[in-house]
FIBATI-641639 format. One record per residue (C-alpha): residue in one letter; z, x, y. Coordinates in steps of 0.1 Angstrom, whole numbers, padded with zeros to 4 digits, always signed. Each point is the difference from the previous one (the first is absolute). Layout:
# FIBATI-641639
aZXY...
# end
This chain:
# FIBATI-641639
p+0000+0000+0000e+0005+0029+0024f-0037+0006+0001s-0004-0033+0020n+0022+0016+0028p-0023+0018+0025l+0025+0026+0008f+0006+0009-0036l-0037+0000-0007r-0006+0023+0030l+0027+0024-0013f-0014+0001-0034c-0036+0004+0011q+0011+0029+0023a+0015+0017-0031l-0032-0005-0020r-0020+0014+0029n+0023+0030+0005l-0005+0010-0036g-0037-0008-0002h+0005-0027-0027r-0022-0030-0004q+0021-0018-0025l+0037-0005-0008p+0015+0030-0018p+0011-0006-0036g+0037-0006-0006l+0008-0012+0035q+0026-0028-0003g+0021-0020+0024l+0008+0005+0036t+0020+0032-0006g-0031+0015-0016a-0023-0013+0028f+0023+0014+0027a+0004+0033-0017f-0038+0002-0004f-0004-0006+0037l+0025+0026+0011d-0015+0025-0026s-0034-0006+0015v+0012+0006+0036n+0018+0032-0012t-0031+0013-0016k-0021-0007+0030l+0024+0015+0025a+0005+0031-0021h-0037+0009+0005p-0008+0028+0024d-0019-0024+0023f+0033-0018+0006l+0034+0016-0004n-0009+0028-0024v+0032-0002-0021d+0008+0004-0036p-0004-0035-0016a+0028+0008-0024d+0024+0000+0030r-0006-0038+0001i+0008+0000+0038v-0013-0036+0003q+0023-0013-0027v+0030+0020+0012s-0005-0012+0036v-0003-0036-0011e+0031+0002-0021r+0019+0015+0029l-0012-0028+0023a+0010-0026-0025e+0035+0015-0003a+0004+0000+0037m-0011-0036+0002a+0024-0009-0028v+0029+0016+0018a-0010-0019+0032q-0005-0032-0020r-0034-0007+0016q-0036+0004-0007w-0008+0023+0030l+0013+0031+0017p-0002+0011+0036r-0031+0020+0005d+0018+0033+0008q+0022-0003-0031a-0030-0006-0022r-0019+0029+0015a+0030+0023-0005i+0004-0010-0037i-0037+0005-0006a+0000+0034+0019s+0028+0011-0023c-0025-0003-0029h-0029+0017+0018q-0002+0018+0033s-0033+0000+0020p-0007+0017+0033a-0023-0029+0011f+0005-0037+0000e-0035-0008-0013k+0007+0022-0031s+0035-0012-0005l+0012-0018-0031f+0013-0028+0022r-0034-0006+0015q-0018+0002-0034l+0024-0025-0015l-0009-0024+0028l-0037+0006-0005e+0002-0004-0037g+0018-0034+0003v+0033+0011-0015l+0018-0006+0034a-0006-0022+0030e+0015+0002+0035d+0014-0031+0016r+0024-0012+0026f+0033-0013-0013h+0028-0021+0016t+0034+0017-0003a+0035-0014-0002k+0004+0011+0036d-0026-0025+0010e-0025+0027+0008w-0034+0010-0013t-0006+0033-0016d-0029+0019-0016g+0004+0001-0038v-0017+0009-0032r-0002-0021-0032f-0019+0000-0032t-0033-0019+0004y+0005-0025-0028e+0033-0019-0002k+0000-0001-0038f-0006+0037-0001s+0030+0004+0024d+0022-0023-0021h-0010+0019-0031l+0008+0035+0014i+0033-0010+0016t+0012-0019-0031r-0010+0028-0023h+0021+0024+0021l+0030-0023+0001l-0001-0006-0038q-0005+0037-0008k+0030+0009+0021h+0024-0029-0005l-0008-0019-0033n+0027+0003-0026k-0023+0002-0032a+0029-0007-0023d+0010-0032+0019p-0028-0010+0024a+0018-0032+0011a+0030+0021+0012s-0023+0017+0025f-0002-0032+0020f+0038-0007+0001s+0019-0002+0033g+0005+0034+0015e-0029+0016-0019p-0030+0013+0021l-0025-0025-0015e+0023-0030+0007a-0013-0001+0036f-0035-0008-0012v+0010-0030-0020h+0029-0012+0021d-0019-0029+0017e-0014-0012-0033r+0035-0003-0014a+0012-0019+0031s-0026-0028-0004
# end
């Protein structure tokens, strides 16, 4: 059903184009596989000498996306102030020029989008988000579960006082 969503379809077609594929790769299953395929394709493209000229094994795209998702999880929102997002990404790859920066390339590749966000202080600020909401939900949730899920007793991870409780608190109240 995700293929009926234009944003998901764009993300997936971008991955196919990045890797020069004309058909779905074998063995690709589920959203997790599709999102990983997309990030792998962007990493492969940006590693090329025409772009960032980095070792693809360093996985700078995946690392930067994971760090952004972690910061969003900590902030409990799906966006970060632009300066904070740029600093996180710069910690993964330094570039002397903005046009050749990892930040700029992630924007151009459709991994990230810039937007204006309303803050709790009733102000507007420049921010950065993942382009596709379900992609954002997936990345942030994956980070939260990897960090806080008690695999021996998953339900206990959502009890009062536990880090994951804040994410289901409203559902319990209704």
